[in-house]
N, C-alpha and C positions, 0 to 999 in steps of 0.2 A: 504494500500500500504506500502511495506517495502523497504527501501533504505539502501544498505550497503555502507559504506564509506571505500574507499581503502586507505591504508597507503601511504604517500608520498614517502617513501623509495622504494616501489614497482614500482612506476611510473619512478623513476630515473633509476632503473635497466633495465626497458623496453627501455628507451631512449638509454642506452648504447648498448643494443642488436640491436637496430635499426641501429646504426652506423656500427656495425660489419656485419650485414646482407647486407648492401649497398655496401660492398667491394667485387668485383669479382677478385679473385687473378689471374685467367688466363688472364683476360683483363688487369689487372695492370702490369703483367709481359710482355705482348705484347707491351703495351704502353712504358715501359722502354726500350724494345729491339729496337723499332723504333724511339726513341727520338733523336738519333744522325742524322737520316735522316730528321726529321721535323725541326731541328734547323738550317740547312744550307740554304743559299740563293739558289734560283733555278739556274740551269745551263743553262736553255733556257727560253726565253720569247716568247710566241707565239702571233702573231698579224695577223689579217686578213686584207689584203689590196686588195681592188677591183680596178683593172686597166682595162681600155678598150683601146686596141691598134687598132685604126682606121687609115687608111692611108689618106693622104691628097688627095683632088681631083686632077686628072691627066690632066685636060684639059688646064692647064697653066694660068687660070684666077686668079683673086684676091681671096685670102683665108681669111676667118674670123673664129675665134674660138668661139663656142657657147656652153653654158651649156645645157646639155640635159634636166635638170629639170627646168631651168630658162631661157627661150629663150630671155629674155630681156638683159641678160648678154652676151655682144659681145665684143671680144677683137681682136686685130690684131696680137697677139703673143700667143703661147701656154702657158697654166698655169692652175690654178684651180679657180673654181667659188668662189667668196667671200661669197656667201650665204650658200652654202652646202658643198663646198670643193671638188666637183666632178671635174674630168679632163675635160677640155674644148675640144669639138670635132671640128675637122676641117670641114668646109663646104664652099660652094660658097658664096662670099661676094656680097650682093645686094647693090645697090646704096642707098636705103632708110633704110638699116638695122643699119646704124650707126657704121659700122665696124671701129675699131681703137679707139673707145672711151674708155678711161680708167675710166670714171666716170659713175655712174649709171644714167639711164635716168631721166630727170626732170619730176616731177609729173604733 
């Protein structure tokens, strides 16, 4: 078996060639062209907000506001669920539902 040893100077020149080959001048020019757009803060911020607009019951009875995901959350005023943040929906207040309680039910 015969092994040829390569001169270390040859390896250095290949490393320099590698750096040159890694540069794409077209992409570099495009990056420089759009740099002014990438450095500015956004002019708009998008947010998705889900809102459900349900009317209150029209029968004139007492109204309770209930979370659609957590029926144990019942309030006597509109607001948001403390557990999930969803809008509380108006519904008929039952005598045993605990309408008007601002504290979570006891375990």
